[in-house]
C-alpha positions as semicolon CSV with decimal commas, in nm:
position;residue;x (nm);y (nm);z (nm)
1;M;-11,877;-1,665;-1,342
2;A;-11,517;-1,768;-1,260
3;G;-11,396;-1,413;-1,325
4;R;-11,635;-1,269;-1,071
5;S;-11,536;-1,510;-0,795
6;G;-11,170;-1,420;-0,854
7;S;-11,258;-1,054;-0,825
8;N;-11,456;-1,113;-0,504
9;N;-11,164;-1,312;-0,365
10;K;-10,929;-1,021;-0,443
11;D;-11,165;-0,775;-0,273
12;Y;-11,188;-1,001;0,032
13;N;-10,808;-1,034;0,047
14;M;-10,761;-0,657;0,025
15;K;-11,020;-0,600;0,300
16;L;-10,848;-0,861;0,517
17;I;-10,505;-0,703;0,464
18;D;-10,648;-0,357;0,533
19;T;-10,815;-0,478;0,854
20;L;-10,496;-0,645;0,976
21;Y;-10,289;-0,339;0,884
22;N;-10,521;-0,116;1,089
23;Q;-10,493;-0,347;1,392
24;V;-10,112;-0,331;1,408
25;P;-9,987;-0,023;1,592
26;A;-9,749;0,210;1,412
27;F;-9,384;0,222;1,516
28;T;-9,427;0,571;1,663
29;D;-9,728;0,451;1,865
30;V;-9,511;0,189;2,036
31;F;-9,176;0,368;2,073
32;D;-9,053;0,718;2,131
33;E;-8,682;0,794;2,111
34;E;-8,600;0,706;2,472
35;T;-8,798;0,380;2,483
36;W;-8,645;0,274;2,150
37;Y;-8,292;0,310;2,290
38;I;-8,391;0,121;2,604
39;F;-8,540;-0,159;2,392
40;V;-8,228;-0,184;2,174
41;A;-7,999;-0,189;2,477
42;C;-8,205;-0,465;2,642
43;F;-8,223;-0,664;2,316
44;V;-7,847;-0,647;2,260
45;T;-7,773;-0,734;2,623
46;G;-8,017;-1,025;2,612
47;T;-7,866;-1,153;2,288
48;L;-7,515;-1,143;2,433
49;V;-7,626;-1,321;2,753
50;L;-7,810;-1,588;2,552
51;A;-7,506;-1,640;2,326
52;F;-7,281;-1,671;2,632
53;I;-7,510;-1,926;2,799
54;L;-7,550;-2,129;2,480
55;S;-7,173;-2,128;2,422
56;R;-7,137;-2,325;2,746
57;F;-7,359;-2,606;2,615
58;I;-7,276;-2,613;2,242
59;T;-6,938;-2,732;2,119
60;L;-6,841;-2,715;1,753
61;K;-6,617;-2,996;1,636
62;P;-6,420;-2,997;1,310
63;V;-6,528;-3,246;1,043
64;E;-6,269;-3,521;1,000
């Protein structure tokens, strides 16, 4: 009986993964070439701004 429950558990896991995979949109459904470049530019700009702001509040000190 233990072998069957393991098999059913595997089937359930595969169905769950398949269902989740089908719910996530594909890369090409979300971005075309132009929107991808816009996203990357905004992400890089945001990262640089965040690093600049955090650098004002965080000070690294050498270990003595």
